[in-house]
C-alpha positions in Angstrom: 0.0 0.0 -0.1 1.1 3.7 -0.6 1.5 6.1 2.1 -0.3 9.4 1.2 0.0 12.5 3.3 -2.8 14.9 3.4 -2.3 18.2 4.9 -3.2 21.9 5.0 -0.3 24.3 4.5 0.1 28.1 4.2 2.0 29.7 1.6 5.2 29.5 3.8 4.9 26.1 4.8 3.0 26.3 8.1 0.8 23.2 9.0 0.3 23.9 12.7 -3.5 24.3 14.0 -5.4 24.6 10.7 -8.7 23.8 12.3 -9.4 25.6 15.6 -8.0 28.2 17.9 -7.0 25.7 20.6 -5.9 22.9 18.3 -2.2 23.3 18.9 -0.6 26.1 20.8 2.9 25.0 20.9 5.6 27.6 20.9 2.8 30.3 21.6 1.2 29.8 18.1 -1.9 32.1 18.3 -3.1 31.6 14.6 -5.1 28.5 15.1 -7.9 27.9 12.5 -6.2 29.7 9.7 -7.5 27.1 7.3 -11.1 27.3 8.1 -12.0 30.4 5.8 -10.6 28.2 2.8 -13.1 25.4 3.3 -15.6 25.2 0.3 -17.7 22.7 -1.5 -14.5 21.9 -3.9 -12.5 21.0 -1.1 -15.0 19.1 0.5 -15.6 17.1 -2.7 -12.0 16.4 -3.2 -11.3 15.3 0.4 -14.6 13.1 0.4 -13.5 11.3 -2.7 -10.1 10.4 -1.0 -11.6 9.4 2.2 -14.1 7.2 0.5 -11.4 5.0 -1.1 -10.5 1.9 0.5 -7.4 1.7 2.9 -6.5 2.7 6.2 -5.5 5.7 8.3 -2.3 6.6 10.2 -2.0 9.1 12.8 0.4 10.3 15.3 -0.7 10.7 19.0 -1.8 14.2 19.0 -3.7 14.2 15.8 -5.4 10.9 16.7 -6.5 12.7 20.1 -7.7 15.6 18.4 -9.8 13.7 15.8 -11.3 11.4 18.3 -12.4 14.3 20.6 -14.1 15.7 17.8 -15.5 13.7 14.7 -17.3 10.8 16.6 -19.9 13.4 17.8 -20.5 15.2 14.4 -23.1 14.6 12.2 -24.5 15.7 8.8 -21.0 15.4 7.2 -19.5 12.7 4.6 -16.5 12.3 7.1 -17.7 11.0 10.4 -19.0 7.4 9.2 -15.9 7.0 7.1 -13.6 7.7 9.9 -15.4 5.5 12.5 -15.4 2.3 10.1 -12.1 2.8 8.7 -9.0 0.9 10.1 -6.8 3.6 12.2 -3.2 2.7 13.0 -1.5 5.2 15.7 2.1 5.8 16.1 2.7 6.6 19.8 5.1 5.9 22.6 2.7 7.0 25.5 -0.7 5.6 24.5 -1.7 2.0 25.7 -4.2 -0.4 24.3 -7.2 -0.7 24.0 -7.6 2.7 22.0 -10.7 4.4 22.6 -11.8 4.8 19.1 -13.2 1.8 17.3 -11.0 -0.1 14.8 -7.8 1.5 16.1 -4.5 -0.3 16.3 -1.4 1.0 18.2 1.8 0.7 16.4 4.4 -1.1 18.6 8.1 -0.3 18.4 9.8 2.0 16.0 7.0 3.7 13.9 9.3 3.9 10.9 9.6 0.1 10.9 6.2 -0.5 11.4 5.1 1.8 8.7 7.7 0.0 6.2 6.0 -3.2 7.1 2.4 -1.8 6.5 3.8 -0.6 3.0 4.4 -4.0 2.0 0.7 -5.2 2.5 -2.2 -5.0 0.3 -5.4 -3.2 0.8 -5.5 0.3 -0.3 -3.5 3.5 0.7 -2.3 4.2 4.1 -3.4 7.9 4.7 -1.6 10.2 7.1 -4.0 13.2 8.2 -1.9 16.0 10.2 0.7 14.2 12.5 3.6 16.7 11.4 6.2 14.9 13.7 5.5 11.4 12.2 5.3 12.9 8.6 8.7 14.2 9.1 10.0 11.0 10.5 8.7 9.1 7.5 10.2 11.6 5.1 13.7 11.2 6.4 13.0 7.6 5.5 11.5 7.9 1.9 8.4 6.1 3.2 5.8 8.8 1.7 4.5 8.0 -1.5 2.1 10.8 -2.3 1.7 14.2 -0.8 -1.9 16.0 -1.2 -1.2 19.3 0.0 -4.1 22.0 0.4 -2.0 25.3 -0.2 -3.9 28.3 1.1 -3.2 31.7 -0.1 -2.0 32.8 3.4 1.4 33.7 5.1 1.8 33.4 8.9 5.4 34.1 9.3 5.5 31.7 12.2 4.3 28.2 13.2 5.5 24.5 12.9 6.1 23.7 9.1 5.8 20.4 7.3 9.2 20.6 5.6 11.6 21.5 8.1 14.7 23.5 7.2 16.9 20.3 8.2 14.9 18.0 6.1 15.9 15.7 3.1 16.1 17.0 -0.4 13.1 15.6 -2.0 12.4 16.3 -6.0 8.6 15.9 -6.4 6.5 15.1 -9.5 3.2 17.1 -9.9 0.3 14.4 -10.7 -2.8 16.8 -10.5 -4.1 20.1 -9.0 -7.3 21.6 -8.5 -8.1 25.3 -7.3 -10.9 25.8 -5.0 -13.6 28.8 -5.0 -11.5 30.4 -2.2 -8.1 30.2 -3.9 -6.5 27.2 -2.2 -4.7 24.9 -4.5 -5.1 21.2 -3.9 -2.0 19.7 -5.3 -0.8 16.0 -5.5 2.7 15.3 -5.5 4.8 12.1 -6.0 8.4 11.7 -5.1 10.4 11.8 -8.4 12.1 8.5 -7.6 8.8 6.6 -7.6 7.6 5.1 -10.7 5.7 7.5 -12.9 1.8 6.9 -13.2 0.9 5.8 -16.5 -1.3 8.2 -18.8 -4.9 8.2 -17.6 -4.3 6.7 -14.1 
């Protein structure tokens, strides 16, 4: 299965706390919820299409707890039912089983080794939502197969970034892009060292 990273980003690469004011205040971050004005029907449709495909989810501890604290109680959206029924893997050294959200499995040992083993299995994509620390660890070991980045027309000037200064050099190939009515570019990239997709795939 492919590891697919889905994240909101500002133009200066910040991914911290896109969804709410109190989502992640580490480092004194005061811009939480910056991605909310960018939501529209186009973004909802693209995300729903991705979430509707078969596969599993992969979370770091912080993002898993944030999602569990919000989504199971929501109604009238295309995401809650999908999230509830999808297999969820959690990389954490502090959580213990049983995990509170149904169909959740704690990855034991080194997360990079566990994810490398999951990649060898069949069964659709392994999608990573948020989980910046985990994503950066996976990138260091070339374990990300695609990036779906929602790039918002906004510069924050501070905050935790998806691609750190000390990160690996990674040439990417653009596979697809969609622009929403709010000016967000949803771009899908593949590391250039992966086999290029066939035309029409």
